[in-house]
C-alpha positions as CSV (number, residue, x, y, z in Angstrom):
1,M,-37.2,-8.2,20.0
2,E,-34.8,-7.0,22.6
3,K,-32.8,-3.9,21.7
4,N,-29.8,-5.2,23.5
5,R,-29.4,-7.9,20.7
6,F,-29.1,-5.1,18.2
7,D,-26.6,-3.3,20.6
8,E,-24.4,-6.5,20.4
9,V,-24.6,-6.4,16.6
10,K,-23.8,-2.6,16.6
11,S,-20.8,-3.2,18.9
12,G,-19.6,-6.0,16.7
13,V,-19.9,-3.8,13.6
14,Q,-17.8,-1.1,15.4
15,E,-15.1,-3.7,16.1
16,I,-15.0,-4.7,12.4
17,I,-14.6,-1.0,11.5
18,D,-11.8,-0.7,14.0
19,F,-10.0,-3.8,12.6
20,I,-10.3,-2.3,9.1
21,A,-8.9,1.0,10.3
22,Q,-6.0,-1.0,11.8
23,K,-5.6,-2.8,8.5
24,N,-6.2,-6.1,10.3
25,A,-8.1,-8.0,7.6
26,K,-7.9,-11.4,9.4
27,E,-9.5,-10.2,12.6
28,A,-12.0,-8.1,10.6
29,K,-13.0,-11.1,8.6
30,N,-13.4,-13.3,11.7
31,K,-15.5,-10.7,13.5
32,L,-17.6,-10.2,10.3
33,A,-18.4,-13.9,10.3
34,E,-19.4,-13.8,14.0
35,V,-21.7,-10.8,13.6
36,S,-23.2,-12.3,10.4
37,E,-24.2,-15.4,12.5
38,E,-25.7,-13.2,15.2
39,L,-27.8,-11.4,12.5
40,D,-28.9,-14.8,11.0
41,E,-30.1,-15.8,14.5
42,L,-32.0,-12.5,14.8
43,L,-33.5,-13.1,11.4
44,D,-34.7,-16.6,12.3
45,F,-36.7,-15.2,15.3
46,A,-37.8,-11.8,14.0
47,E,-41.5,-11.3,14.0
48,E,-41.9,-7.5,13.7
49,D,-41.5,-5.6,10.4
50,E,-39.4,-3.1,12.3
51,D,-36.9,-5.8,13.4
52,L,-36.7,-7.1,9.8
53,M,-35.9,-3.6,8.5
54,E,-33.2,-3.2,11.1
55,I,-31.7,-6.6,10.3
56,S,-31.8,-5.7,6.6
57,R,-29.9,-2.4,7.3
58,Y,-27.2,-4.3,9.1
59,Q,-26.9,-6.9,6.4
60,V,-26.3,-4.2,3.8
61,L,-23.7,-2.6,6.1
62,L,-22.0,-6.0,6.6
63,N,-21.9,-6.5,2.8
64,Q,-20.2,-3.1,2.4
65,L,-17.7,-3.9,5.2
66,H,-17.0,-7.2,3.5
67,Q,-16.1,-5.4,0.3
68,R,-13.7,-3.1,2.3
69,I,-12.1,-6.2,3.8
70,V,-11.6,-7.7,0.4
71,G,-10.1,-4.4,-0.8
72,L,-7.9,-4.4,2.3
73,N,-6.6,-7.9,1.5
74,G,-5.7,-6.6,-2.0
75,Q,-3.8,-3.7,-0.6
76,V,-1.9,-5.9,1.8
77,T,-1.0,-8.3,-1.0
78,E,0.1,-5.6,-3.3
79,S,2.5,-4.0,-0.8
80,L,4.4,-7.3,-0.3
């Protein structure tokens, strides 16, 4: 599988982290959905075990970022 596809995912993950740091939950959530779709496409066409392991790592990371976004939404709501 092409490494540049993983580079796109990595870049998307960094954008999500940046949105979380800016406390921009809406944009973080939108980007998370976009990156998740990219990972699903990669998973559909993955043939090598190495690719599957890399995809799995990103899935775990996206799940953790999702939890941070949910927590961020709670913080935003509480402060209003």
